N, C-alpha and C positions, 0 to 999 in steps of 0.2 A: 503495500498500500503506500502511496505518495505519502511522505512526512514534510510538512513544512516548518519556518519557524515563522513565529510570532510577535510581532511588535508589543502587542497589550493582549489581555484577554480582557471583554466586555461581558461583566457580569448582569444577567437581566435579574429582574425582581422575582424571589422565591418567594414559599409561604414560609408563615413565619418560625416552622418546626426545622427549616433547613439551616445549621451553624453553619454560613458561609465563611468562618476561619476556621474550621473544624478542619481536619486531615481528612480528605474523602476516602482512602481505605478504612478509618478506623470507625468512620459514619457505616460504611456498609458492614462492618464486621459486627457491630454493634445491631444493626437494625432499626435504632431508635427512628430515623428519619424514612430510611427506605419503606416503609409501610405507614408511615404517619402522614404523608403527602404525595399529589400526583407528581408525575417527573416534571421537570422543566429543562429548558434548554439554559444552561448559564454561561456558556460563550461561543463565539464564531468567529472565525475568520474566514472573509473579511470581516474585521470587527465592524461594529454599529455607526453609522457614521462616515464612516473612513472616506478617503478621495487617493485619487492617483494609485487605483486598483490596477494591478497589471492584466490584461485581457488574457490570459493565459492560467490565471489562478483558478484553483479549486476550492469549492465549499466544506470546511473543515467544523465539525459541529461538536461540543463537549456539554452533556446532560448530567442531571444530578442524580440519576439512577440508570441503570443496565437496561437498554433499549430494546425491542423485538427488531432489528435489522429491516425486513421486509413491510414493519408498520412508518416506517418514518416518511414522509412526504413532504417536499419541497415545492410549494407552489410561487414559483418565481414571475414578476412582473417588471421588464416585459418578459414573454415566455422565453426558457433556455430550456434546451432539451439534454437530460445528464445521463450518463452510465448509470448501471446498478451501484449501489451504496457498498462501499467496504468498510467494515467494523473491526476496531478492535476486538480480543477476546473477550474484554470485560464488558461489553456493550454498551461503555461508557462515551468513545469518542467514535464518529465516522467520516469517510470522505467521501463527498460527492463531486466527480469529474464530469466537466460540461463536453457533450460530445462536439462543439467546434469552438473557437477564440470568440470572446466576447465581443460586443460590440463596442467602438472608443467612444469617451465622453460622455457615458449614457449611465443614469441612476437606475439601479435595481434595487427591488424590495422583493424580499424572501420570507416569506411565512413557513412555518414549521409545524407539522402536525405528528404524533404517533401514538404508542402505545409502549408501556415498559414491559419489561417480561411476565409482569402478573396479569397483563391485560389492561391496565389504567392507563386513560386515556392523558396526554402530557398537557401541560398549562399552555394555551395557545401563545405563541411567540412569535416575533418578527424581526428581523433586523434590514439597514437599508446602507447602500456604499456606490460610491461614483469610480467610473475605470478609467485611466488615465487616456490622455489627448492622444489622438493619432500622430506616429511620427511624422517628423517633415520629412517627404522626399520628393520635394518639387526643387528645382535648380534654381539659382537666383539669375536673374536676366540685369544687365547694365542698361538702365532707363535713360541717362542722360549724362552728358560730360563737357567739362567746359575747361577748354575750348570745345565748342560742338565739332561734329563729325564733317569733315570736308570744309573748316571754316579757313579762310583766307585771311591775311594780314594780320596773324596772331603777334603780339607783341613778345620779343624774345625772351622778356621775363616773366612770361605768362606764369601762373599756378595752373597745374592740371587738378580738376576736381571733378571726382566719379559718383554718381549717386543709383544705389542699388535699389533691387525690388522688395531685398528684405536686408534683414540685420545681419552681417557679414563676421566670419572669422578674421580678425587686422592680420594676425600672423599667415593667413595663407596668401596675402595679396604677392603675385610678382608682376613685373615689368621687365621682363626679358627679352633679350633678342629685339630690341628696339631698332627700328631702321632711321637716321642713323644711330649707332650706339649712344646713349645719352644716360647719366643718372637722373633718376626723377626723385630722387630722395624718399625711397621707400622706406627706408630707416626711421625714417624722422616725419613720418604720415600723422597728420593731425584726423582721428576720428570723430563724427559725432557722437552725441551720448547713445542715440538709438542703434550705431554701428551700420549705419545705412549710406552716409556719404564720408568719403575721405577725401583729405586736403593736402595736396604733393607740392612742395617747395622745393624745385631743384637748387642745388647747390651752386650752380653757376647758370647763365644766360644761355640760351640756345642758338645757334647758329642763325642768322638771318637767310631771309628768302630760301629756305630750304623746306621740304616736305618731311613732317616726323610723320611716322607709323609705329603707333605703342599697341603691341600686344599686351590684353589685359587675362590673367587667370587669378581666380581668386574662388573660395567655397563659403559657404554660409556656417552658420554656427552650428546645423547638422552635417555638415562637411559635403553638403551637395556641393558639386562643382557648376561654376559659371557656365551658362549657356547662351545660345543665339549670337547676338552682335558681342564680340568680345576682343575689341580693336578700335580705336582711335588716330584717324589718319586728319593732319590740318599742315597749312602750311604758314609758315613765321612771314612776317613785315621785315622790312629791310632794316638791318640792324642798326639803331641812333649812331651817330658820329659822335665818336669822341676824340678821334685820332686828328691832333693839330696838323693844319697843313705845314708843307715844307716848299722851301724855294729848291727847283730841281734843273733849272737851267736861266742861263744869263745870257745876253746879248751887248756888248762884246763878251767873250771867254773872261772869265778872273785872269787878270796879268797879262792880258793882251796889251801888245805895242803898237806903234806904227800904226794908232786906229785912226780912220779919218775923222775931221773935227765936226762934219756934218752928220756923225753915228746917232739914231734914235736908240739911247740905253733901254733894255727890256730884260723883265725876269719872269719866267715862267714856274707857276706853280703845282703841284702834286694833285691837286682838285680845283673845282670850281672854286670861285672866291666870291663874297659879298662884295659886288662892285658898286651898291648903293652908298658903301663906306667912301669917304672922301680921301681919294688917293695920296693927295697932297698930307695927311694927317702921319702917313707912314713911310711913303717912297720919297727919300730926300737923296740929293745929289751935290757932293761937295767937290770944289768951291761951287758955291751956288749956283744952279741955272734955273731957269723958267720952263717949265714942262705944259704939253698940252698931250692931257693923259688920254690913253684909249685901250679898252678892251680889246678882245679878239671875240666870235661869237661865243666861247666855250667858257669864255670867263676864267681862263686860265693864265692865258699871257699879258702883261701888263706892260704898256711901252711911254715911254717919254718922248711923245714925238715933236718936229719942230717943221711943220711944213714951210715950205721957200726959203729957210735960210738956214745957216750954220748954227748949229746950237753950242759946239764949245770951242774953247780955244786951241791951237795950235801947240804939240809941245807940251802937254800939261796932264798932269796923273790926275784922274778924276776917281771919286770911290763913291758907288752907289749903296746906300742903306735902306735895309726893309725893315722898318718897326713891327711891335707885335702889337697895333690897331690891326694888322690886316687881318682878316678873319674869312671864315668860308663859311659856305652855303649853311651852316647848321650853326653858325655863330662861335665856333670854335678858331681861337685866336693861334696864331703864330706862337709854338713854344718858346723860342727865343729869336732874338734881331737877327738878323744875315746882313752882311755885306762884301761887295768887290771891287776891286782895283782893276782899272787898264789907264792905257797913257795915249794919250792922242798924238799923230806924226806931225811932220811940217807940212805936209802937202794934202790937199781932199782926196778921195778913193774915186778915179775915173775908169778903173777897170769894170766893166759888165762882171756879173757873178755866170758861173756854167753849171750843167748837172754834170755831176762827175759820176754816179751810178746810180741804181734802181734797184729794188728787189719788189717783187720777181723780175727777173732779167728780160731786156728785151728780145720778144720771138721766143720766149721759155715755154715751154710746154709741160702738163701733168701738175700744173700748181693748183694746190688744194683750195677746195671751194671756198674755204673759209680765211683765205691769207688776206691780208692789209696790204696796201701800196704805198714804199718807204720810197724815199727817192732824198739823195745827198748832194748838197750843193758845194761849191768852190769855197764859200764864205757864209758869214752870219748873214741872215736874210730877214727880212722885213714880214716877219710871222702872218700879219693880217693880210696884205696883198699879196704875199705868195699863196696862201690858201686860199684868196677868190682867184688866184689864174690857173687853179687845178681844176680839172673838170675831167668825166669820163664820157666819150661819146658812143661808146657799145658798151654793154647793154645801155639804153638809156634810164635815167630816172634814179640812180643810183644815189643816196643819200649815205650820210654818216658823218665821223666827227675827226679832228686831226689831233694829233699829238707830237713835241718836239723834243728833242734830245739832240743839243749842239747843233751843226748844222744840217741835220735830217728830219724831215719831216714825214709822216707816217699820217695815212689815210686809212681810217677803220671803217669801211663798209658797214650800215646797218643790218644788214642781209647777206648772207651767202650767196655766192655767184652760183648760178645752173650747171651742173655737171658739163663738162666738154665745151663749154659757154668761151668766144674769142671775145677778150676782153682789150679794148683801146681807149687809151686816154694822154693826156698831152698837161702841159705847163706852159702856158703863155704868157708873153712879153710881160705881162700887166706883174709878174714876180719881181721882185727888186730887192739890193743888198741893203743893208744900213745905212750905205751913204748914197742912196735912192737911185743907185745905179740897176738899170731895168735887163731883165734877162735879154741877150743879142736877139732872139729868136725863138719860136715856139717849140718847143720839145716835144715832139710824139713818141708814144712806146705802146707795144700791146703783147698780148701773153694768152695761153691757152689753159683753160682749167683742166684738171684731172676728169677722166672718165670716172662714172660709176659703175658699178655691177651688183649684183644680189637683191636678196637676198636669195645665194643658193645653197643647195643642201650637198653634205659631205658625209657620209657613213662609214662608221667603224670597220677596218679591213679585217682579213682572216689574222691577222699577226695579233690581234687583240685574245683574251681570255683572261684563265685566273691559275694563281697560284698557290697552293696549300702546304704547310709546313707546321710541324710539331715543336711545340715550347722548346725544347731542347735541340733542335736543329738534327734530330736522328733521322726522321722523315720528311722526305718534300716530293714535291710533283708538279707537273703543268699539265694543264688544260686547255687545248687551244680554242678558238672561236668556232670551230665545228660543235661544241655542243652549246644546245640552245639556251643556256640560262651562265649566268656568273654568279659568284658568292663573295658576301663581305663578312666576317665575323668569326665565329668560333664554334667546333664540334665538338666535345668531350668525347674518347673513344678508348674505354678500358683504363688505363694510368696515365695516359695519354689525350694533350687536348690539342687539335690540330686548328691552327688559323688561317685564315683565306683572306684574300686581297685578289681584284678584279684590275686587270689593264686594259686601256683601250691605245688602238692605233690608229690615227686618220692618215692618208697620203693626200699630201698637198699640192699633188702634180698638177690640179685643176687651175690652182690659183697663182697667178703671177708672180714672179720671186721679188718685183718691184712692188707689189699692192701695198699701199698703206690700209690696214684693217680699222672700220669704222666700227664694227659691230660683230661678235662671233658669240653663240650660246651656245652650250652644251644640253642636249635631251639624253635622259636615261630614264627606261622606264623600271620603277621597282614595282614587282610583282608578287611579291610575300616576302613576309617578316617572319622568323622563327623566335621566340624567347623575348627577351627586351635588351636590343642591342643600342636601342637610343636612351634606354634609362639606365644602364649599368654602369658604375665606376668606373672610370677609364675609356669608356667607348664615347659618350658623348656626341657629338654631330659626326657626319659622314663627311668626310672631307677628300681632295683630290688632289695631288702633287705633279708637277710635270717634270718627266723623267728622259731619258735616252737610251731604252735597253736595247737600240739596234734591231738589225731585221728579222730577230727571231724571239720570243718570251723564253726567258729561262728563270730557273728558281734563284738567280741571283738577283733580279728584280724585286723580289719580295721587302730586302731590306736596301735596295740599292738609295743612295744619297737625291735627294731631288736635286735637281737643276735650281742654281742660285744665279741667276741674270736679272739683270737693271730692267725693271719695269719698262714698257715701252710707253713713249709719250705720243699721242693722237697730234695730227697737223695742227695747230694754231692752239696747243693747249697751253694754259696757264699757270698748272703746276709744276711742281720741282718732280723730275722725276728720278725717284731714287728706290723705288720700293721694288723687293725683293720678291720673287715667286714663291709661293706656294705657302702653306698649303690653305685652298682656296675652300669655304663651306659650299656641299652641295646640300645637303639635307639635316634636318635636326627631327624628322617626323616620321613615324610608322607607317603613316596613312601611305596608302597603295596609290600608284602611279606616275606621271611625267615629275621627275627631277631635274631643274635647271640650274645654270650660273652663267656668269660672264667669263669666257677664257680667252677675252680678246688679248691682253697681255700676253699670254702663252701662247698664242695662235700667234702673234706678230713675231716672238722670239725666235719659233721653231722654224716659219716661214723664211728667216734670214739665217738660219744656220744650217741644221740636217733635214728642211724641209718635209717633215714629218711630225705631227702634233702625238706625244705619247703619254698618258696619263693614268696614275695609280689612283686607285680608289680604295681606301681605307678607314677605319674607325680610329683616330687621334694618334695615328703612327705605331699603334699598338695591333699586334697580329692577336692576340687574345686575353680575356679578362682573368681567366684561370679557375672559373667556377663550372660546377658541376653538370650547368645547364647548356643546351645552345641558344647562343646568340647571332641569328644569322640574317642577313639580308639577301636576296636573290634579286635579280637584273637579269632582262632578256639581254641578249648577246647579239651580236652581228650574224649568227647562224637561226636567229630565230625566224620561225615563219608563221609566227602568231599575227593576224590584222583584227583583232579586237582591242588593243589599247586605245581607249578612250581618250578623245580632247587633243589627239598631236595635230599641230600645226604644219600638216604635209601634203604634200601633192601626191604624191606615188602611194595607194592602198597597200600595195603588196611588199611594203618594207616598214608599214605603220609600227613594229615594236623595238626596232633595231635601232641602237645608239646610233645619235647624229650629232653633226653640227649647222646653224644656222649662221651662212657669213655673209656679209657684206664688205665690200670695199673700194676703194678707188686704185686708178693705174694711170700711167701717161698716156 
């Protein structure tokens, strides 16, 4: 019979002959009470008026006298079907087990009737109790966020506020794998008193003009995981300008000598300046001269001009000083004063300027579509007049902005040129030097933009496959791409554990060696997952390394050192290119389907060297985690004949499940 522990025994009112404080056994022995009064219910479990009673509870009853088991009847409201009662041998207590689980949050009333062993009817009795509330099995949802999903122009210092549909377990909140990586301050998160809203204050500002994707993982207090929309994406506004402007160029150059007395001194700042601030409050020339100040259209170059007459005395040293009253458009002032000196010559400059060289070169081909046009002059130029003399005749309507570095003017088009576009441009005779000497004649140039190709598909070759090896290296082997599957992870076998790594080979013969890769995406289909490879300590995410294992896959590739090649800089890149290859993350999820990642850098490096791209797939650069269970990911190989891999963006259905690259590039 099922035995239960009781928190308390609730005594019911008995007849006056029952000595409740006497020992029950002594009373039965003497017979003083057993024959003097009808039997009564003295205690029950659940106790009368108890709450939060388990829905799996039994009814256990204690009587004042031995009972006839078959006579005891429980009438329950609402009704509950019971199994036959099981009484102790003394007949004093019995257990009544329900046939089914009780209802949640239900008030039950139990009336008890029966006869003792002598046939006496018991005193009518009843007790009531309330069952426990139903357990929470409903997953929480994210009902709102600040910033809201899809919002633009979010302040870089904004907090992230998340509101959930129910109370959450604060310790379960995780905002990992955000793109780009960012510390959202989860450790110092502030939760509302009802644990439904959390405010996260990042310890540092976000990047400006950047899309942030924030995956959210959390559980409610009943440990139900977050369901539905579990990420927030938004784009930040341009970061506030707090960087002071600087003087980046001067005309004439600092310490120049034999400068024409009719020179117009100028300075170029690192950014657009506030042209409403009076230039005379911070631009001074010593010995003193009178300036007619002029800004170029970009508000970066300020010139002290003097139309129609020489400004300076011959054979004299002049110092130009820029004070800290100069401010950029955000109101940030020059951090420190700047000055430069030049010396005029005896004679006025009468030599016209000339074009020394251009980039792209005149008649050049294969020029990147994003290219700027730079022209270097033989001497310092009047920036405003020279910019006005620049034009692009073909294609028509090209707009852009100018920058200067010493005697070199650079035009940055507002948009890229079209592939294979013939570009014709010129510098007219309006261009002049600082001595007001004009270009002797119009200088005309042209170049052709690189051709574009792709996206094109390159499938993994039969030099792909997988390699397995035991932890001690005593057993190893290679399976070529003739196998329809490739494996990454481990499989225990007896006293050994076999580690698996997969390898992909792509022949790049179809891509010109002179190509500049604009995009390259690897597609691999994850078709099965055994165990928990993505959750095992030491495995983590699935990564890939760039290798050169040659024309045949061997066991040596299992532990071969990955290539360490300087990262490729695409045309017109504004970043410093010093990244080393690998490892690159491919997947952190056991979800079946296509796994993709960019391999542009790896492909460009391979194109310029071995003309083959070879990649190794493994978990955290380890072959096994050493436990007793299989943790294995299975991918389709180049030999796969499957044609049912859902969602593949590919034109040829006969190759739907095979690993492949989608590549776009330009070439001369």
